[in-house]
N, C-alpha and C positions, 0 to 999 in steps of 0.2 A: 452844433455847427452850421455854418451858413452855407447856403448854396455855392456852387464852384467859382462862377464868376464874380459874385459878390464877395466871396471869401478872399478871392485874388486881389480884389480892389483893397478890402479892408486889410489884407496882409502888407500891401504895399505902402497904404497911408499909416498904417499903424508902425511898421518899421521906420518910416520917414521921421515919426514923431519921435520915436525912441532914439534914434540917431542925432537928431538935433538936440534933444533934450540932454543926452550924454555928452554931447560936444559944448553944450553950455554949462556943464558941471553941476546939473540938476538932477536930483534924486527922484525917483517917482513920487515919493511923498511930497517933496517940496513942489512939484508941479501941480500935483493933485490940490495941494492946500492953496495954491495959488489961484486955481480955477474953480474951487469950491465943490469939489467932488472927493469921494473916497479913492484912496490909492488903488484899491482893488479893482475899482471900475476902470481907471485909467490903464492899470495892468491887462485887463481884458480888451480895451481898445487897441493898446499897443500889439497884443498877441493874437489880434483878430478874431477873438473869441466871440465878441459881440460888434454890432454895427453901432454907430453913434450918430448923433444929430449934426447938422450944419452948425448949429448954434454953437455947440461943445466943441467942434473944430475951430470955429471962429474965436473961443476963448482960449484954446489951446494955442493958436496961432499967435494971439495977442501976448500971452503970458511967454512964449517962445522968441518973441519979436521976430516972426517970421511972416510969409504971406502965404494965402491959399495956395497960389502956383507953386510954392516951394513943396508943398504936400501932394499936389495933384499933379505934377510933372511926370510926364511918361505914361499917364493912364489912357492916353490918346491910342496908345499901342494895344490895349486889351481888345482883344477880338470877340464878337458876339455873333452867334449864328443868326441868320436871316429868316428862321422859322417863327 
C-alpha cells in the first residue's frame, strides 16, 4: 500500500482514468492493449495499488484522447503537512 498522501493522489488519478475509460466505452483490456501494458497493471493503476510513471500517464491520456489536466484536476486541494 502506498503512503497516505501518495495513495490519496493515486486514488484520485486512478478513479479518473477508470471513469474516462468507462465513459468512452473501453474495457480495461482494450485500453491496456492500446498503451502496451498488461491489463492487470492498468487495473492496479486504476485501483491505486501502484504508482505509475508520467510517461504511462501520458500514454493513457493519449489513448483516452484526454489531457493531463483532466486527470490532475483538483489535486491542488490535497493538503500536505509542512513538517
